[in-house]
C-alpha angles and dihedrals in degrees: 000000000000103000129071094227092058093066103061096125106078095187097067138029091225111055089198097054091106088057091059091053091050097044095106095049100042104037110090123230103273113262084191117030108222113235093018122110101287097214092060090066091056106032113068091204086078107079100216125161087214094058095040090058091067110017135054104254095198122114120333120266133184094217132076117310115243122222116233128225097004130135120248106303120257091201130026115261117240121237112264116239114208129213131179090201118114108242112242114241093253092055091052088052090049089053089055091050092047092050092052093045089049092051096046094043092049091053094044089052089065090059109062093195093062114087111200099227119160094252093047095055100032099090095044093048091049091052086057097048101032090223136088118277111229133187089236091060093048090047091053089050089051092048089056092050106023093158094053105046135052118202116169148116115279134179109272092223089065091063098046097076100109107004093105096033092119089060096064108134136202092288089075098040089054091058098230142074119240109280091356117096114212136188092221145041109274105269104230146286091306089068112056098342124246094322097041089242104077123107123234090258101038121130114288117217090214093057125096122229089255093059097055119109138154115315111273093002092137107233112209130228134188110258126196125193141151110239102181098086141350133222112261114238114245136193131229117256108243092221104040101019089227121134110263143182098026096186096053112111121241104264102158119115089209111080108218134172104286120252122213130180123235087233093058094045090049092051094050093046091050093046092055091047090056091047090053092049090050088052090053094048091048089050093049092047089052091048090051093049091049095039093240129153103247097216095046092046095049092047089051093049091045094064094076090057098053107123119238130191116248119261112252111264134197109249090217112081109240120229109270117245122221092248123073123237113281089240091069115077113244089214119039124212122253117285095248089054091049093049090050090050089053091051089048092052116114091236093054108107101166101293092158102088122227110280088006096113113084130174124201116196124233119265125222120231123257116206134208139184137235120241093219134048126257122215117261090242091057092047091051093047092052091049095044096050103029107016091238117163097151137028125233115243095255090047094053094044092052095045089048089051092051092047089054090054102257127136109243137209119188119200110180136128124293115278095019096132098266095147092069089062093068097033101055099051090049094052091043089053093050088054088057098042125017089201095061115122131201134190123206113195119193130175095229135042092227091057091048091051092049095051094044089054091050096048094047091052089060094044092054086070093050113095110230094013098069094094096039112129109254109167147155119254109193142115092289093056108111112244092238091061098047100082091050091050091048097048102036105021115113094184126026129189111210142140136241091263094061092044091053100040103033117011102045097042090051094051094145091058093046095042094110092049094046093046091059097036107132105163132032113188117197106184126194091029091178088068090070098075132132118354093352089052091053091053094047093046092057091043089057091050089053090051092050091049096052092045091052091048091056091048102264111124100149100076111142121209122214123188134176123197142176115253109295135162099249111022097152095046089047093049091051091051095049097048102024092224134129130211092067121167114206118207110192103147108105112214097171120111119241131198129237109285129198123198122198128191098207115190119204104248126235114268087252105032112237092019109095089182091070089066130240115295129240113290091204092062091043088053092048091049094048091044092053091045089056102043092047087057090055095261114142106222136191116194118200121207130190099228137021092250093058087049094058094040092053092049088053093048093049091051091050091048093051090048091051092052090051092247097123090143089072096051095091090051090072122072140165126236121195145126116292100048118121119262093249090053093049093050092048092051093048092050092048090049094051095045091052097244091129128066096191141026127192110199146162123227088293084092098035091093121076103289110152104228097166128263112349119189101180140026117201121190120197106213129343105306096226097264136038089232089060092049092051092049092050091045090055091064092079122081094023091157100048097266121128113273147186136227122192127188107197110205118226124205094262120114094246092053092049092049093059091042087059094040104035093154090073089065091063104033107041110107121245114267125245119248116237132199124181112210093176097067098125096205092054094040098050092049092056094043089054089051090049092051090052091051095048127348113264124241105192095206090056101033102047089096089066103039107026140260094290091062094106092053094048092048091049094051104035111022134062116257116224136176123320093012099297120139127216137201113283115248093243088069097049150140090025111005093184088067091058091053108068111191096188104018089248119174131227097205116084132173121225115226105206123197108220097173107138090356091294096142093192125153108243097187145322120255127203112246092240090058096042098076091051097043111032122048132134108291096013122135109235118203121214122168085345093300120124121237126185114224102233097173133012116190112181093182093060089036093232140112128201116217134184126203114248137170110236134142096217135075135200128245119194122239104222145146135204123210119200108197132171109228103175132030115216103166138015124202122192112227109238112256094006142088090226121103134209120219135206128193148093119343128202118208114198119187119187129184105199100167147329142242123231104223129190127217091276092055091251116148113244101176143348119228127194121222131181106216122163113250122261109231127193133167133216142150125270153152127248140180124200114227109239119246091241090062092051093050091051093049092050094046090052091043092237118155108262095198091047090051093051091046093050094048091049089054093047091053097039093051089060098049094089087060092061105026123040103250144116130249105276097030087102123043141185140195108277118209118242117220093214090064100031098051098037119121093215124092112256129212092207102082113175125214117250095251141127107226131185127181139181110260092203136040101060122242091340092056126218097275094245095109090046088060095041087053089066092055097041094119092056093040091057093046094049092047092051090049091051093051093047094046096050113099096207118111105216102021136283139194087274092067125005105358124089127212088213097049105133090205090054093242090287093146109050136138115181093184090051091051089056090053094050095046094047091048092051088050092046091236122151115271118210099214096182092057093057117099119256111241167233085107117219094240094044110038116194117264137159109320109257099177127081131184110282117245121217115270111230120246124249111290087359089256113094139358133188120246118195105205134205093281092045095252120143118239126188114220135173114254122237120247 
């Protein structure tokens, strides 16, 4: 053996010796006898003892062969392909080699410390075949089954993870390195070596002198693996000790050496052998049809599969030139041609779902005219910067309306030229009056930077306006620059947060700016929906009030929005103004667009029993196929973690393809990056230096990042509106474009893969803003009173008819009827009113690789516990960094860049517990009660898994992190004892029933309370805990709990309002469950698109029992299914009867009775 990871078994020089001993018992009876006439194994007319041992030798059939006398199949049998062609000798030898490789690999996959490199398995395979194993033979086998086998060079370090796990010494048992305290047990040999002090590239005692290279140089080895299907983990039967339940998913929190039955291994080996024989027959049939020599044809096709080591690459990214690598076409083909090439690719197996390919024809432009004249300077500037000689109809209508003094809202498609509508009037006004001010408000910093760049380009061509101060005023603006921007700036780009926290509270400093403010532009109006919309609406009223007080009553508001159902009504609600002109006719041209619903294929295409593959790798492959064809791609991910993992996978894919020159042309873009990094990425995107971007929703809004040809979305992005918004990012400059939704394995994704028509036909949703949410409203009234004392008679037009009552009850009354901010909100009330739940505390992630000591990014405190911990793998721009030191007290983590092929996933739990009852409401017609009060959210990270690229768990590590505790307000209902008894008697999963009932109720809340999905959350059940066979100390009360995700300890007010409608919510939820025709639950009834546990613990029948018991409706026990349910197998019971939560101060609590009257009662306990 030449590599250290090959010699993990210290007891024998040959790690596969035990395989040789077990050969007779493990190897299946040959379904195809190597070296025999191949056709006889597939053609029943040949009476062969070898074939009769495995196949029914009765009359010939054209369909699949059925195995005789076997127990129920653990894996589905593939269809047998027949051929009457005599197998050439070389093909018979290849089949022998394949059978031996199959047997050896299957055995090795049951021993996680054995890495199946070519050198490791060579001698054992040769002992089975009695001939030399060559790379050419393996490559030929791969060429016959390219989708089922992976044979390539990989970094040796990636395979060393657990090879020396048995050699761990006391360093790791002690839980600390010498001289270095740690919160966790030392992870393993990949972190600190056997002594805990070794570097990742330090000398290895198992290496020979010939193997030694520079530390960390990343020596590559040939690696072989089957990728079509994995063995299913099994558990030992407590009575017999035999492996049992091979199809049951691993749900133990303890990671143990996997157990596999001989029966399962035999079935999988035989299944692969049949697939290989089928591949040979298909190939021979093709050769016969095309009159080709089979051996020559196979050797020719094999050349493209010959593995080659990666070219050495500098670890430091080189500066990007403005020209793309020569290997990328400068001009791409048309989208239909590219789509057809994808379909013709050898790896395409029907990923585009039926009815999932839609084509939208191009649209010709419609032009309009202004009813006033522009200056020649402005006409020249528009032509020189944007090439504009005519205005589209919607642009002309909107600019005319603004010139006539109206407020304007534009609701047209993405990339329809909306930005010109709010740029031109501002420049025109500055030409007329140098003192004019304008404020551009954008929801994200990226969008503000993009629009500032665009506006300044136009103003460079305007004589007299070239040097005018146009600047960004946001959280990244240095303090030393803020006074200059405030005093001299004519146009500022900001966000609602700065307006709320800095500008309005400092009204006296901003008075000159506000007195001359003519235009307020609020772009992406659809972003301000639900709770965020309520905050922004009240901020805009505060702005209007201050402007009016300083003598400015002529401010005009301009908003642009994606296509929504009620743009004018939403605009009026946000700004509180009349005289609004809606522009919703789109005169812009649009190129031809194609939309693909692309489902992640099964691991073995056509074999559902193999399980669906990894959507991340499907995205990375598709991404690379597109950019290497000259297609500029942006991929959207739902969360930051997915963004980094996809960047990492794309870079690995490019490296594997030998296209390392393209790696630096792909970058990630998400929250958390430093301001400098964000600006650099935005610039490189716009200048066309990048071919691909992987982003979260930070780039979902209308940032112009140059010509985009394709938008790829990894997984359904929670709502159809989000999907349409993302899809609109492609084809922004009238070229044909492509949008691809890549379906993940989650229930929501698969629902839309099976019903793609809903993605195109569902109407746009209406935007809702609740101005009567008292928690939000009072906070902004307190802020307004701080900015300028409130006079109810005068300020009612801004804050509603109940302003006088609110002022009397909650503010301090001063002289002459004015009201002032209450002391409990001082000294800075805006800091007590969080509009996004942003956090002040951030953790610095510092790169210490080669003593760099550079801040990679800043991480919010709430994410830090779940992302950075000792031994974690931290992802940044797709690169892997090992967390060497996490210091919560100093709010910093030191990380070092490493090359590993595994990541870490935290093992955590979140408990949602009511701690104080403030109100009780009796449910109409029932003895059950609903409660409202304070909620405690406890999040604990107690360890992490090391996971390889196939999501297989390599190791489980314990950490000892302090819990993260937050408080909010919420509503809860205790499940009646009767419901629990029925669930137990029918063997229905109690946790799954509670989880399903919570989803059913929560999904209906936006119908009764103005809110967005995600504004209210619940405790989602984790399958590792719920389906475990081991007793748990963490018993959860039988309770449906909902809490406000925003608003801090005071909540957002949404649950307070939902509490008033709890009776109706319960009845509607039950009706929805009963009316849905699905069997096990879907997003139409008890599954949630936002479930953080992917709806893995759900019982639809159990939800029906709980909802009926809460409403005191009759439950037909006999009609309920008898469990355990297939999706929710029975485990150790994790739920106990809920105990009453004491009221506030344990003295009194309010009960709202049937008639709505309030009754004071003494609390128990």
